[in-house]
PDB file with SEQRES, HELIX, SHEET and CRYST1 records, atoms N, CA, C and O in Angstrom:
SEQRES   1 A   71  MET THR TYR PHE LEU ALA HIS ASN SER ILE ASP ILE PHE          
SEQRES   2 A   71  HIS TYR GLY GLU LEU ASN ASP GLY GLN VAL VAL SER THR          
SEQRES   3 A   71  GLY GLN PRO ASN LEU GLU TYR PHE ASN SER LEU ASP GLU          
SEQRES   4 A   71  LEU LYS ASP ARG LEU ILE SER PHE GLY VAL ILE CYS ASN          
SEQRES   5 A   71  GLU ASN ASN TYR PRO ASN ASP LEU ASN ASN MET LEU GLU          
SEQRES   6 A   71  GLY GLY ILE SER LEU THR                                      
HELIX    1 AA1 LEU A   37  SER A   46  1                                  10    
SHEET    1 AA1 3 PHE A  13  LEU A  18  0                                        
SHEET    2 AA1 3 THR A   2  HIS A   7 -1                                        
SHEET    3 AA1 3 ASN A  30  PHE A  34 -1                                        
SHEET    1 AA2 2 VAL A  49  ASN A  52  0                                        
SHEET    2 AA2 2 GLY A  67  LEU A  70 -1                                        
CRYST1    1.000    1.000    1.000  90.00  90.00  90.00 P 1           1          
ATOM      1  N   MET A   1      67.753  23.147  53.615  1.00  0.00           N  
ATOM      2  CA  MET A   1      68.969  23.002  54.342  1.00  0.00           C  
ATOM      3  C   MET A   1      69.967  22.197  53.430  1.00  0.00           C  
ATOM      4  O   MET A   1      69.621  21.177  52.834  1.00  0.00           O  
ATOM      5  N   THR A   2      71.182  22.712  53.371  1.00  0.00           N  
ATOM      6  CA  THR A   2      72.216  21.988  52.624  1.00  0.00           C  
ATOM      7  C   THR A   2      73.422  21.813  53.586  1.00  0.00           C  
ATOM      8  O   THR A   2      73.679  22.677  54.424  1.00  0.00           O  
ATOM      9  N   TYR A   3      74.119  20.742  53.458  1.00  0.00           N  
ATOM     10  CA  TYR A   3      75.279  20.512  54.285  1.00  0.00           C  
ATOM     11  C   TYR A   3      76.517  20.543  53.444  1.00  0.00           C  
ATOM     12  O   TYR A   3      76.468  20.209  52.260  1.00  0.00           O  
ATOM     13  N   PHE A   4      77.637  20.936  54.023  1.00  0.00           N  
ATOM     14  CA  PHE A   4      78.901  21.024  53.252  1.00  0.00           C  
ATOM     15  C   PHE A   4      80.036  20.354  54.002  1.00  0.00           C  
ATOM     16  O   PHE A   4      80.020  20.215  55.225  1.00  0.00           O  
ATOM     17  N   LEU A   5      81.000  19.954  53.233  1.00  0.00           N  
ATOM     18  CA  LEU A   5      82.249  19.394  53.772  1.00  0.00           C  
ATOM     19  C   LEU A   5      83.393  19.959  53.000  1.00  0.00           C  
ATOM     20  O   LEU A   5      83.492  19.776  51.787  1.00  0.00           O  
ATOM     21  N   ALA A   6      84.253  20.642  53.690  1.00  0.00           N  
ATOM     22  CA  ALA A   6      85.520  21.207  53.153  1.00  0.00           C  
ATOM     23  C   ALA A   6      86.649  20.363  53.738  1.00  0.00           C  
ATOM     24  O   ALA A   6      86.761  20.166  54.948  1.00  0.00           O  
ATOM     25  N   HIS A   7      87.476  19.877  52.818  1.00  0.00           N  
ATOM     26  CA  HIS A   7      88.500  18.968  53.320  1.00  0.00           C  
ATOM     27  C   HIS A   7      89.699  18.889  52.395  1.00  0.00           C  
ATOM     28  O   HIS A   7      89.662  19.376  51.265  1.00  0.00           O  
ATOM     29  N   ASN A   8      90.805  18.244  52.908  1.00  0.00           N  
ATOM     30  CA  ASN A   8      91.981  18.047  52.143  1.00  0.00           C  
ATOM     31  C   ASN A   8      92.153  16.566  51.773  1.00  0.00           C  
ATOM     32  O   ASN A   8      93.210  16.178  51.277  1.00  0.00           O  
ATOM     33  N   SER A   9      91.150  15.756  52.003  1.00  0.00           N  
ATOM     34  CA  SER A   9      91.147  14.299  51.759  1.00  0.00           C  
ATOM     35  C   SER A   9      92.075  13.533  52.627  1.00  0.00           C  
ATOM     36  O   SER A   9      92.256  12.332  52.428  1.00  0.00           O  
ATOM     37  N   ILE A  10      92.698  14.206  53.625  1.00  0.00           N  
ATOM     38  CA  ILE A  10      93.669  13.487  54.492  1.00  0.00           C  
ATOM     39  C   ILE A  10      93.308  13.555  55.967  1.00  0.00           C  
ATOM     40  O   ILE A  10      93.003  12.552  56.612  1.00  0.00           O  
ATOM     41  N   ASP A  11      93.358  14.830  56.491  1.00  0.00           N  
ATOM     42  CA  ASP A  11      93.173  14.943  57.895  1.00  0.00           C  
ATOM     43  C   ASP A  11      92.482  16.234  58.317  1.00  0.00           C  
ATOM     44  O   ASP A  11      92.375  16.498  59.514  1.00  0.00           O  
ATOM     45  N   ILE A  12      92.021  17.027  57.399  1.00  0.00           N  
ATOM     46  CA  ILE A  12      91.272  18.251  57.699  1.00  0.00           C  
ATOM     47  C   ILE A  12      89.838  18.104  57.162  1.00  0.00           C  
ATOM     48  O   ILE A  12      89.638  17.935  55.959  1.00  0.00           O  
ATOM     49  N   PHE A  13      88.866  18.169  58.039  1.00  0.00           N  
ATOM     50  CA  PHE A  13      87.445  17.993  57.663  1.00  0.00           C  
ATOM     51  C   PHE A  13      86.644  19.076  58.377  1.00  0.00           C  
ATOM     52  O   PHE A  13      86.443  18.997  59.589  1.00  0.00           O  
ATOM     53  N   HIS A  14      86.191  20.066  57.653  1.00  0.00           N  
ATOM     54  CA  HIS A  14      85.277  21.104  58.211  1.00  0.00           C  
ATOM     55  C   HIS A  14      83.943  20.862  57.585  1.00  0.00           C  
ATOM     56  O   HIS A  14      83.829  20.711  56.369  1.00  0.00           O  
ATOM     57  N   TYR A  15      82.918  20.823  58.423  1.00  0.00           N  
ATOM     58  CA  TYR A  15      81.571  20.548  57.910  1.00  0.00           C  
ATOM     59  C   TYR A  15      80.607  21.475  58.601  1.00  0.00           C  
ATOM     60  O   TYR A  15      80.918  22.057  59.640  1.00  0.00           O  
ATOM     61  N   GLY A  16      79.417  21.611  58.011  1.00  0.00           N  
ATOM     62  CA  GLY A  16      78.426  22.439  58.593  1.00  0.00           C  
ATOM     63  C   GLY A  16      77.111  22.433  57.768  1.00  0.00           C  
ATOM     64  O   GLY A  16      76.954  21.679  56.808  1.00  0.00           O  
ATOM     65  N   GLU A  17      76.226  23.270  58.175  1.00  0.00           N  
ATOM     66  CA  GLU A  17      74.949  23.316  57.449  1.00  0.00           C  
ATOM     67  C   GLU A  17      74.745  24.733  56.962  1.00  0.00           C  
ATOM     68  O   GLU A  17      75.181  25.700  57.588  1.00  0.00           O  
ATOM     69  N   LEU A  18      74.075  24.832  55.837  1.00  0.00           N  
ATOM     70  CA  LEU A  18      73.792  26.136  55.197  1.00  0.00           C  
ATOM     71  C   LEU A  18      72.273  26.312  55.021  1.00  0.00           C  
ATOM     72  O   LEU A  18      71.601  25.387  54.567  1.00  0.00           O  
ATOM     73  N   ASN A  19      71.764  27.400  55.348  1.00  0.00           N  
ATOM     74  CA  ASN A  19      70.355  27.765  55.033  1.00  0.00           C  
ATOM     75  C   ASN A  19      70.317  28.349  53.606  1.00  0.00           C  
ATOM     76  O   ASN A  19      71.336  28.731  53.030  1.00  0.00           O  
ATOM     77  N   ASP A  20      69.147  28.393  53.099  1.00  0.00           N  
ATOM     78  CA  ASP A  20      68.954  28.978  51.764  1.00  0.00           C  
ATOM     79  C   ASP A  20      69.607  30.352  51.684  1.00  0.00           C  
ATOM     80  O   ASP A  20      69.407  31.180  52.572  1.00  0.00           O  
ATOM     81  N   GLY A  21      70.371  30.601  50.652  1.00  0.00           N  
ATOM     82  CA  GLY A  21      71.007  31.868  50.452  1.00  0.00           C  
ATOM     83  C   GLY A  21      72.362  32.040  51.094  1.00  0.00           C  
ATOM     84  O   GLY A  21      73.077  32.993  50.783  1.00  0.00           O  
ATOM     85  N   GLN A  22      72.741  31.114  52.007  1.00  0.00           N  
ATOM     86  CA  GLN A  22      74.061  31.156  52.588  1.00  0.00           C  
ATOM     87  C   GLN A  22      75.119  30.655  51.660  1.00  0.00           C  
ATOM     88  O   GLN A  22      74.820  29.819  50.807  1.00  0.00           O  
ATOM     89  N   VAL A  23      76.346  31.115  51.772  1.00  0.00           N  
ATOM     90  CA  VAL A  23      77.431  30.704  50.921  1.00  0.00           C  
ATOM     91  C   VAL A  23      78.631  30.328  51.854  1.00  0.00           C  
ATOM     92  O   VAL A  23      78.799  30.924  52.918  1.00  0.00           O  
ATOM     93  N   VAL A  24      79.384  29.416  51.470  1.00  0.00           N  
ATOM     94  CA  VAL A  24      80.602  29.077  52.160  1.00  0.00           C  
ATOM     95  C   VAL A  24      81.810  29.136  51.207  1.00  0.00           C  
ATOM     96  O   VAL A  24      81.709  28.781  50.033  1.00  0.00           O  
ATOM     97  N   SER A  25      82.921  29.582  51.729  1.00  0.00           N  
ATOM     98  CA  SER A  25      84.173  29.556  50.951  1.00  0.00           C  
ATOM     99  C   SER A  25      85.226  28.963  51.863  1.00  0.00           C  
ATOM    100  O   SER A  25      85.154  29.058  53.089  1.00  0.00           O  
ATOM    101  N   THR A  26      86.217  28.343  51.217  1.00  0.00           N  
ATOM    102  CA  THR A  26      87.243  27.675  52.035  1.00  0.00           C  
ATOM    103  C   THR A  26      88.577  27.745  51.334  1.00  0.00           C  
ATOM    104  O   THR A  26      88.655  27.974  50.127  1.00  0.00           O  
ATOM    105  N   GLY A  27      89.609  27.548  52.096  1.00  0.00           N  
ATOM    106  CA  GLY A  27      90.956  27.417  51.561  1.00  0.00           C  
ATOM    107  C   GLY A  27      91.302  25.964  51.309  1.00  0.00           C  
ATOM    108  O   GLY A  27      92.360  25.667  50.755  1.00  0.00           O  
ATOM    109  N   GLN A  28      90.453  25.083  51.694  1.00  0.00           N  
ATOM    110  CA  GLN A  28      90.663  23.674  51.430  1.00  0.00           C  
ATOM    111  C   GLN A  28      90.521  23.392  49.913  1.00  0.00           C  
ATOM    112  O   GLN A  28      89.841  24.111  49.181  1.00  0.00           O  
ATOM    113  N   PRO A  29      91.196  22.313  49.489  1.00  0.00           N  
ATOM    114  CA  PRO A  29      91.155  22.000  48.050  1.00  0.00           C  
ATOM    115  C   PRO A  29      89.835  21.345  47.594  1.00  0.00           C  
ATOM    116  O   PRO A  29      89.558  21.277  46.397  1.00  0.00           O  
ATOM    117  N   ASN A  30      89.052  20.882  48.523  1.00  0.00           N  
ATOM    118  CA  ASN A  30      87.810  20.198  48.194  1.00  0.00           C  
ATOM    119  C   ASN A  30      86.614  20.776  48.974  1.00  0.00           C  
ATOM    120  O   ASN A  30      86.687  20.983  50.185  1.00  0.00           O  
ATOM    121  N   LEU A  31      85.563  21.018  48.282  1.00  0.00           N  
ATOM    122  CA  LEU A  31      84.290  21.533  48.922  1.00  0.00           C  
ATOM    123  C   LEU A  31      83.177  20.789  48.272  1.00  0.00           C  
ATOM    124  O   LEU A  31      82.964  20.863  47.061  1.00  0.00           O  
ATOM    125  N   GLU A  32      82.450  20.050  49.120  1.00  0.00           N  
ATOM    126  CA  GLU A  32      81.358  19.203  48.662  1.00  0.00           C  
ATOM    127  C   GLU A  32      80.075  19.594  49.370  1.00  0.00           C  
ATOM    128  O   GLU A  32      80.101  20.039  50.517  1.00  0.00           O  
ATOM    129  N   TYR A  33      78.951  19.428  48.684  1.00  0.00           N  
ATOM    130  CA  TYR A  33      77.620  19.778  49.218  1.00  0.00           C  
ATOM    131  C   TYR A  33      76.776  18.507  49.298  1.00  0.00           C  
ATOM    132  O   TYR A  33      76.937  17.595  48.487  1.00  0.00           O  
ATOM    133  N   PHE A  34      75.906  18.455  50.247  1.00  0.00           N  
ATOM    134  CA  PHE A  34      75.017  17.277  50.436  1.00  0.00           C  
ATOM    135  C   PHE A  34      73.598  17.728  50.795  1.00  0.00           C  
ATOM    136  O   PHE A  34      73.397  18.740  51.466  1.00  0.00           O  
ATOM    137  N   ASN A  35      72.662  16.972  50.344  1.00  0.00           N  
ATOM    138  CA  ASN A  35      71.226  17.261  50.584  1.00  0.00           C  
ATOM    139  C   ASN A  35      70.745  16.748  51.937  1.00  0.00           C  
ATOM    140  O   ASN A  35      69.695  17.170  52.421  1.00  0.00           O  
ATOM    141  N   SER A  36      71.500  15.843  52.548  1.00  0.00           N  
ATOM    142  CA  SER A  36      71.070  15.313  53.814  1.00  0.00           C  
ATOM    143  C   SER A  36      72.264  15.098  54.770  1.00  0.00           C  
ATOM    144  O   SER A  36      73.418  14.971  54.360  1.00  0.00           O  
ATOM    145  N   LEU A  37      71.918  15.065  56.042  1.00  0.00           N  
ATOM    146  CA  LEU A  37      72.983  14.835  57.044  1.00  0.00           C  
ATOM    147  C   LEU A  37      73.548  13.421  56.886  1.00  0.00           C  
ATOM    148  O   LEU A  37      74.737  13.186  57.104  1.00  0.00           O  
ATOM    149  N   ASP A  38      72.657  12.467  56.496  1.00  0.00           N  
ATOM    150  CA  ASP A  38      73.133  11.089  56.284  1.00  0.00           C  
ATOM    151  C   ASP A  38      74.192  11.045  55.184  1.00  0.00           C  
ATOM    152  O   ASP A  38      75.180  10.322  55.316  1.00  0.00           O  
ATOM    153  N   GLU A  39      74.000  11.830  54.063  1.00  0.00           N  
ATOM    154  CA  GLU A  39      74.965  11.847  52.994  1.00  0.00           C  
ATOM    155  C   GLU A  39      76.283  12.431  53.452  1.00  0.00           C  
ATOM    156  O   GLU A  39      77.346  11.957  53.048  1.00  0.00           O  
ATOM    157  N   LEU A  40      76.230  13.449  54.285  1.00  0.00           N  
ATOM    158  CA  LEU A  40      77.467  14.023  54.840  1.00  0.00           C  
ATOM    159  C   LEU A  40      78.169  13.004  55.690  1.00  0.00           C  
ATOM    160  O   LEU A  40      79.372  12.791  55.542  1.00  0.00           O  
ATOM    161  N   LYS A  41      77.418  12.353  56.604  1.00  0.00           N  
ATOM    162  CA  LYS A  41      77.986  11.371  57.487  1.00  0.00           C  
ATOM    163  C   LYS A  41      78.634  10.233  56.694  1.00  0.00           C  
ATOM    164  O   LYS A  41      79.739   9.791  57.009  1.00  0.00           O  
ATOM    165  N   ASP A  42      77.931   9.770  55.665  1.00  0.00           N  
ATOM    166  CA  ASP A  42      78.499   8.690  54.836  1.00  0.00           C  
ATOM    167  C   ASP A  42      79.809   9.138  54.134  1.00  0.00           C  
ATOM    168  O   ASP A  42      80.744   8.347  54.006  1.00  0.00           O  
ATOM    169  N   ARG A  43      79.864  10.330  53.710  1.00  0.00           N  
ATOM    170  CA  ARG A  43      81.085  10.818  53.080  1.00  0.00           C  
ATOM    171  C   ARG A  43      82.240  10.883  54.090  1.00  0.00           C  
ATOM    172  O   ARG A  43      83.365  10.479  53.796  1.00  0.00           O  
ATOM    173  N   LEU A  44      81.931  11.402  55.286  1.00  0.00           N  
ATOM    174  CA  LEU A  44      82.998  11.378  56.350  1.00  0.00           C  
ATOM    175  C   LEU A  44      83.465  10.012  56.592  1.00  0.00           C  
ATOM    176  O   LEU A  44      84.673   9.783  56.649  1.00  0.00           O  
ATOM    177  N   ILE A  45      82.579   9.077  56.739  1.00  0.00           N  
ATOM    178  CA  ILE A  45      82.943   7.668  57.032  1.00  0.00           C  
ATOM    179  C   ILE A  45      83.808   7.133  55.921  1.00  0.00           C  
ATOM    180  O   ILE A  45      84.711   6.340  56.188  1.00  0.00           O  
ATOM    181  N   SER A  46      83.566   7.546  54.641  1.00  0.00           N  
ATOM    182  CA  SER A  46      84.411   7.053  53.559  1.00  0.00           C  
ATOM    183  C   SER A  46      85.877   7.448  53.645  1.00  0.00           C  
ATOM    184  O   SER A  46      86.755   6.850  53.023  1.00  0.00           O  
ATOM    185  N   PHE A  47      86.097   8.480  54.442  1.00  0.00           N  
ATOM    186  CA  PHE A  47      87.517   8.935  54.728  1.00  0.00           C  
ATOM    187  C   PHE A  47      88.059   8.312  55.954  1.00  0.00           C  
ATOM    188  O   PHE A  47      89.182   8.638  56.339  1.00  0.00           O  
ATOM    189  N   GLY A  48      87.344   7.429  56.607  1.00  0.00           N  
ATOM    190  CA  GLY A  48      87.765   6.871  57.836  1.00  0.00           C  
ATOM    191  C   GLY A  48      87.495   7.685  59.056  1.00  0.00           C  
ATOM    192  O   GLY A  48      88.095   7.457  60.106  1.00  0.00           O  
ATOM    193  N   VAL A  49      86.592   8.643  58.938  1.00  0.00           N  
ATOM    194  CA  VAL A  49      86.194   9.524  60.032  1.00  0.00           C  
ATOM    195  C   VAL A  49      85.132   8.773  60.803  1.00  0.00           C  
ATOM    196  O   VAL A  49      84.157   8.307  60.212  1.00  0.00           O  
ATOM    197  N   ILE A  50      85.295   8.642  62.116  1.00  0.00           N  
ATOM    198  CA  ILE A  50      84.316   7.919  62.943  1.00  0.00           C  
ATOM    199  C   ILE A  50      83.504   8.945  63.750  1.00  0.00           C  
ATOM    200  O   ILE A  50      84.080   9.781  64.446  1.00  0.00           O  
ATOM    201  N   CYS A  51      82.179   8.882  63.657  1.00  0.00           N  
ATOM    202  CA  CYS A  51      81.336   9.712  64.464  1.00  0.00           C  
ATOM    203  C   CYS A  51      81.089   8.994  65.802  1.00  0.00           C  
ATOM    204  O   CYS A  51      80.669   7.837  65.840  1.00  0.00           O  
ATOM    205  N   ASN A  52      81.361   9.712  66.883  1.00  0.00           N  
ATOM    206  CA  ASN A  52      80.977   9.150  68.198  1.00  0.00           C  
ATOM    207  C   ASN A  52      80.699  10.225  69.160  1.00  0.00           C  
ATOM    208  O   ASN A  52      81.079  11.377  68.950  1.00  0.00           O  
ATOM    209  N   GLU A  53      80.009   9.858  70.268  1.00  0.00           N  
ATOM    210  CA  GLU A  53      79.556  10.870  71.196  1.00  0.00           C  
ATOM    211  C   GLU A  53      80.626  11.441  72.115  1.00  0.00           C  
ATOM    212  O   GLU A  53      80.335  12.350  72.893  1.00  0.00           O  
ATOM    213  N   ASN A  54      81.863  10.936  72.051  1.00  0.00           N  
ATOM    214  CA  ASN A  54      82.923  11.343  72.936  1.00  0.00           C  
ATOM    215  C   ASN A  54      83.771  12.469  72.346  1.00  0.00           C  
ATOM    216  O   ASN A  54      84.603  13.032  73.057  1.00  0.00           O  
ATOM    217  N   ASN A  55      83.589  12.811  71.083  1.00  0.00           N  
ATOM    218  CA  ASN A  55      84.442  13.846  70.466  1.00  0.00           C  
ATOM    219  C   ASN A  55      83.602  14.959  69.847  1.00  0.00           C  
ATOM    220  O   ASN A  55      82.678  14.693  69.078  1.00  0.00           O  
ATOM    221  N   TYR A  56      83.909  16.141  70.169  1.00  0.00           N  
ATOM    222  CA  TYR A  56      83.179  17.289  69.646  1.00  0.00           C  
ATOM    223  C   TYR A  56      84.209  18.235  69.018  1.00  0.00           C  
ATOM    224  O   TYR A  56      84.759  19.084  69.719  1.00  0.00           O  
ATOM    225  N   PRO A  57      84.476  18.109  67.738  1.00  0.00           N  
ATOM    226  CA  PRO A  57      85.555  18.836  67.106  1.00  0.00           C  
ATOM    227  C   PRO A  57      85.279  20.308  66.785  1.00  0.00           C  
ATOM    228  O   PRO A  57      86.213  21.079  66.565  1.00  0.00           O  
ATOM    229  N   ASN A  58      84.032  20.690  66.759  1.00  0.00           N  
ATOM    230  CA  ASN A  58      83.788  22.131  66.450  1.00  0.00           C  
ATOM    231  C   ASN A  58      82.496  22.581  67.073  1.00  0.00           C  
ATOM    232  O   ASN A  58      81.888  21.842  67.847  1.00  0.00           O  
ATOM    233  N   ASP A  59      82.065  23.783  66.749  1.00  0.00           N  
ATOM    234  CA  ASP A  59      80.935  24.366  67.389  1.00  0.00           C  
ATOM    235  C   ASP A  59      79.598  23.872  66.881  1.00  0.00           C  
ATOM    236  O   ASP A  59      78.566  24.408  67.283  1.00  0.00           O  
ATOM    237  N   LEU A  60      79.573  22.862  66.006  1.00  0.00           N  
ATOM    238  CA  LEU A  60      78.308  22.284  65.561  1.00  0.00           C  
ATOM    239  C   LEU A  60      77.788  21.299  66.564  1.00  0.00           C  
ATOM    240  O   LEU A  60      76.687  20.778  66.385  1.00  0.00           O  
ATOM    241  N   ASN A  61      78.538  21.015  67.627  1.00  0.00           N  
ATOM    242  CA  ASN A  61      78.175  20.139  68.698  1.00  0.00           C  
ATOM    243  C   ASN A  61      77.605  18.830  68.176  1.00  0.00           C  
ATOM    244  O   ASN A  61      78.356  18.027  67.623  1.00  0.00           O  
ATOM    245  N   ASN A  62      76.376  18.595  68.321  1.00  0.00           N  
ATOM    246  CA  ASN A  62      75.758  17.288  68.006  1.00  0.00           C  
ATOM    247  C   ASN A  62      75.214  17.150  66.611  1.00  0.00           C  
ATOM    248  O   ASN A  62      74.332  16.320  66.394  1.00  0.00           O  
ATOM    249  N   MET A  63      75.685  17.907  65.660  1.00  0.00           N  
ATOM    250  CA  MET A  63      75.104  17.888  64.350  1.00  0.00           C  
ATOM    251  C   MET A  63      75.187  16.450  63.784  1.00  0.00           C  
ATOM    252  O   MET A  63      74.266  15.996  63.106  1.00  0.00           O  
ATOM    253  N   LEU A  64      76.242  15.775  64.056  1.00  0.00           N  
ATOM    254  CA  LEU A  64      76.414  14.405  63.568  1.00  0.00           C  
ATOM    255  C   LEU A  64      76.121  13.393  64.681  1.00  0.00           C  
ATOM    256  O   LEU A  64      76.590  12.256  64.642  1.00  0.00           O  
ATOM    257  N   GLU A  65      75.362  13.814  65.642  1.00  0.00           N  
ATOM    258  CA  GLU A  65      75.018  12.958  66.792  1.00  0.00           C  
ATOM    259  C   GLU A  65      76.328  12.477  67.505  1.00  0.00           C  
ATOM    260  O   GLU A  65      76.458  11.330  67.935  1.00  0.00           O  
ATOM    261  N   GLY A  66      77.205  13.369  67.587  1.00  0.00           N  
ATOM    262  CA  GLY A  66      78.511  13.117  68.222  1.00  0.00           C  
ATOM    263  C   GLY A  66      79.611  13.746  67.415  1.00  0.00           C  
ATOM    264  O   GLY A  66      79.364  14.315  66.352  1.00  0.00           O  
ATOM    265  N   GLY A  67      80.783  13.653  67.891  1.00  0.00           N  
ATOM    266  CA  GLY A  67      81.899  14.262  67.165  1.00  0.00           C  
ATOM    267  C   GLY A  67      82.499  13.350  66.113  1.00  0.00           C  
ATOM    268  O   GLY A  67      81.885  12.365  65.705  1.00  0.00           O  
ATOM    269  N   ILE A  68      83.688  13.683  65.684  1.00  0.00           N  
ATOM    270  CA  ILE A  68      84.397  12.893  64.731  1.00  0.00           C  
ATOM    271  C   ILE A  68      85.819  12.619  65.200  1.00  0.00           C  
ATOM    272  O   ILE A  68      86.373  13.396  65.978  1.00  0.00           O  
ATOM    273  N   SER A  69      86.392  11.570  64.759  1.00  0.00           N  
ATOM    274  CA  SER A  69      87.772  11.337  64.985  1.00  0.00           C  
ATOM    275  C   SER A  69      88.325  10.525  63.806  1.00  0.00           C  
ATOM    276  O   SER A  69      87.573   9.850  63.103  1.00  0.00           O  
ATOM    277  N   LEU A  70      89.595  10.596  63.606  1.00  0.00           N  
ATOM    278  CA  LEU A  70      90.196   9.867  62.513  1.00  0.00           C  
ATOM    279  C   LEU A  70      90.586   8.485  63.027  1.00  0.00           C  
ATOM    280  O   LEU A  70      90.996   8.356  64.180  1.00  0.00           O  
ATOM    281  N   THR A  71      90.468   7.471  62.213  1.00  0.00           N  
ATOM    282  CA  THR A  71      90.910   6.094  62.583  1.00  0.00           C  
ATOM    283  C   THR A  71      92.320   5.958  62.411  1.00  0.00           C  
ATOM    284  O   THR A  71      92.873   4.888  62.667  1.00  0.00           O  
TER     285      THR A  71                                                      
END                                                                             
Protein backbone atom coordinates (compact mmCIF):
# COMPACT_ATOMS: atom_id res chain seq x y z
CA MET A 1 0.00 0.00 0.00
CA THR A 2 1.24 3.46 -0.93
CA TYR A 3 -0.34 6.76 0.05
CA PHE A 4 -0.37 9.93 -2.03
CA LEU A 5 -0.90 13.62 -1.50
CA ALA A 6 -1.71 15.94 -4.41
CA HIS A 7 -1.64 19.59 -3.40
CA ASN A 8 -0.97 23.19 -4.28
CA SER A 9 0.90 23.88 -0.99
CA ILE A 10 -1.79 26.38 0.01
CA ASP A 11 -5.34 25.16 0.38
CA ILE A 12 -5.95 22.15 -1.87
CA PHE A 13 -5.04 18.75 -0.45
CA HIS A 14 -6.22 15.54 -2.11
CA TYR A 15 -4.98 12.32 -0.57
CA GLY A 16 -5.62 8.63 -0.81
CA GLU A 17 -4.21 5.17 -0.91
CA LEU A 18 -2.94 3.15 -3.84
CA ASN A 19 -2.68 -0.60 -4.18
CA ASP A 20 0.15 -2.19 -6.11
CA GLY A 21 -0.16 -1.34 -9.79
CA GLN A 22 -2.49 1.61 -9.31
CA VAL A 23 -1.52 4.99 -10.71
CA VAL A 24 -2.71 8.47 -9.84
CA SER A 25 -2.51 11.62 -11.93
CA THR A 26 -3.45 15.13 -10.93
CA GLY A 27 -3.69 18.67 -12.13
CA GLN A 28 -2.15 19.86 -8.88
CA PRO A 29 1.43 21.13 -9.08
CA ASN A 30 2.68 18.75 -6.36
CA LEU A 31 2.26 14.99 -6.06
CA GLU A 32 3.97 13.16 -3.21
CA TYR A 33 4.02 9.48 -2.22
CA PHE A 34 4.36 7.97 1.25
CA ASN A 35 5.04 4.48 2.55
CA SER A 36 2.84 4.86 5.61
CA LEU A 37 -0.28 6.64 6.76
CA ASP A 38 1.74 8.30 9.54
CA GLU A 39 4.08 9.86 6.95
CA LEU A 40 1.09 11.22 5.03
CA LYS A 41 -0.47 12.59 8.21
CA ASP A 42 2.82 14.24 9.23
CA ARG A 43 3.08 15.90 5.82
CA LEU A 44 -0.47 17.23 6.07
CA ILE A 45 0.29 18.59 9.53
CA SER A 46 3.37 20.35 8.11
CA PHE A 47 0.96 22.44 6.00
CA GLY A 48 -1.16 23.33 9.01
CA VAL A 49 -3.82 20.75 8.18
CA ILE A 50 -5.45 19.42 11.34
CA CYS A 51 -6.89 15.91 11.45
CA ASN A 52 -9.97 15.61 13.60
CA GLU A 53 -13.03 13.44 13.88
CA ASN A 54 -15.47 16.27 13.08
CA ASN A 55 -14.47 16.87 9.45
CA TYR A 56 -14.75 14.39 6.60
CA PRO A 57 -13.51 16.14 3.45
CA ASN A 58 -13.74 13.29 0.98
CA ASP A 59 -14.84 9.73 0.39
CA LEU A 60 -11.87 8.22 2.25
CA ASN A 61 -13.89 8.73 5.44
CA ASN A 62 -11.73 7.68 8.36
CA MET A 63 -8.46 7.03 6.53
CA LEU A 64 -6.77 9.62 8.71
CA GLU A 65 -8.87 8.73 11.77
CA GLY A 66 -10.94 11.78 11.06
CA GLY A 67 -11.12 14.53 8.54
CA ILE A 68 -8.91 17.49 7.92
CA SER A 69 -9.29 21.21 8.18
CA LEU A 70 -7.01 24.14 7.60
CA THR A 71 -5.84 26.18 10.58
